N, C-alpha and C positions, 0 to 999 in steps of 0.2 A: 447668487445664493446669499442669504443673510448670514452674518456671523453669529455663532452661538454665544450667548452671554454667559460668561463664567463667574462673574462677580455678582452674587445675588443681592437683592434688596436687603435681606436680613444681615448679610455680612457688612454692608455699607452702614446700616443703622447701628449694629453692634459696635463697630469701630468708631462711628460718630459719637455714640454715647460714652465710650471709653475716653475719647478725646475731650468731650465736654466735662466729664468728671475730673480728668487729670489736669487739663489746661484751661478750662473755662469756655463758655459759649462763644466768645469773640474769636477764639482760635480755630473754630470749626468753619471751614469754607470748602468749596469743591476741590480746590487745588491742594490744600493741606490734608484733607481727608483722603484724597487719591494717593498722596505720598504715604500717608499712614498705612493704607491698605497695600500699597505697592503696585498700583495700577495706573493707567492713564485716567484722565477725567471723563472719558467717554462713557464708561458704565454708570457713573453717577448722573450724568446728563441724560442718559437713556432711561434710567429708572425714575428720576425726579424732575426732569426737564430743565430746572434752573435752581438757583440758590433758595429762592422762596419755597419751592416745592420740597427741597431737602430740609429746610428749617421746620416746615410744618410737620413733615413726616417724623423728623427727629423729636419734635416736641411731643407728638402723640406717643412715640416709642418711650421717651423718658417718663411720661405720665404713667404708662402701663408698667414700666419697670418699678416705679415708686409704689404704685398701687399693689403690685404683686408682692413686694417686700413688706407692705403694711397690712397684710391680711390679718384679720382678727385671730389671735392665738387661742389655742386650747387652754383651759384653766378656768379660774373663777372670772366672773364678770368684772370684778374690780381690777384683776390683772389685765383684762382686755382693755379697760379704760386707760390704765397706766401705759399699756403698750402703744396705744394710739399717740399719746404724748411723747413717749420715749422714742418713737420712730422719727419724729421731727428733730429731736435733739441728737439722735445718733447720726442722721443725715448731715446735720450741721457740723458735727465733729469729724465725721469720716469722709463725707462727700460734699464739702461746702460749695463747690462750684455747681453741683446739681441742685442744692437747696436754693442758691441764688437764682438759678435758671427757672426753677419751678415756682418759687414763692416770692421773689423780690423783683419782679418786673421785667426779666429778660425774655420770658417765654412769648413767642410770637402769637400764641393762641390765647393769651390773656390769663386770667386767674384760673387755677386748676379746679376750684370748687367754690361753692357758696357754703357758708356756715350751716345753712339749713340742710344741705346735702350730706353733712358729715355723718349723721346717724343713718343715712340711707345707703351707706356702703354695704357691700356684700355681707350678709349676715346681720345687718343692723337691727332688723325687727326682732330677731332671736336674741341679740345682745340686750336690747331694751327689756324684753321679757325676762331674761336671766337676771338682769340688775334688779328689776322690781321684785322678783321672787327671792333673790339672795339678800337683799338689803331692806325690803319693806317700803321702799319709796315709790312714788308714782312714776309713770312713764315720763311725764313732764319734768319731774325732778331729775330723773335719770338723764334725760336729754340735756338739761342744764349742766349737770356734772360733766358730761362728755364735752359739751361746748366749752365750758370753763377750762377743762384740762387741755383741750386743743389750743385755745387762745393763749393760755399761760405758757404751754410748751413751745408754741410758735414764737412767743416773745423771747423765751430763753434761747431758742435756736437762732433767731434773728440777731440777738445780742452777741452770740458766739461768732456767727458768720461775719458780722460787721466789726468785730474786735472790741466791742464794748465790755463783754464779759469774758474773762479768762478763768476757766474752771476745768476740773478733771471730769472724765466721763462719769465716774461713780458719784461725784458730788452733784452733777447735773441730773442724773437719774434719781438721786435721793430727793432733789427739789420737786421733780415730777410726782414721785410717790407721796411726798408730804402734801403737796397741793391737792392731788386727787383725793387723798384721805380727808383733807379739810373741806373740800367741796361736798363730799358725801356726808360728812358729819353735819355740815350747814343745812343740808336737805333732810336731816333726821334719819339717816341710814343707821341700821343696826349692824354691827360688825362683830 
């Protein structure tokens, strides 16, 4: 009779993500993750077959975790644009290992998105419509504002994670707000 699996795939991935955030991607392997969970390596091998399978599943899990946390917030469209940028900065400040994994080349699945897809996130069409209605700028101009905010914020986050920029959370968030406002004004937004 086959043994009942008591360590679920979700438990493994939750603990893998916790290790990745705390210790970095290179610290996550089948043996260290089994020790973290407090089990043998067998459940990990059973669920993922090998380290490559675990890495790919963990990458998808980390992407979904990041996407869930970056959902477009309620409020004005301008606050939503700022939130897109602030999410990068917050991750860099609070979960730098996750930022490195997702955005600085450690992810085995490659880049998490293309810039063209940024506006296509859940609620993206509604966000663009809200921006054009609230600010009077075109959809194309709104898309440029979002892209510019994401690029600028990603730059700040990368500088934080790599140690080039030492700043406080409030100062970094103020930079994102200022930049977003500047991008909107450049496009002719009324505020």
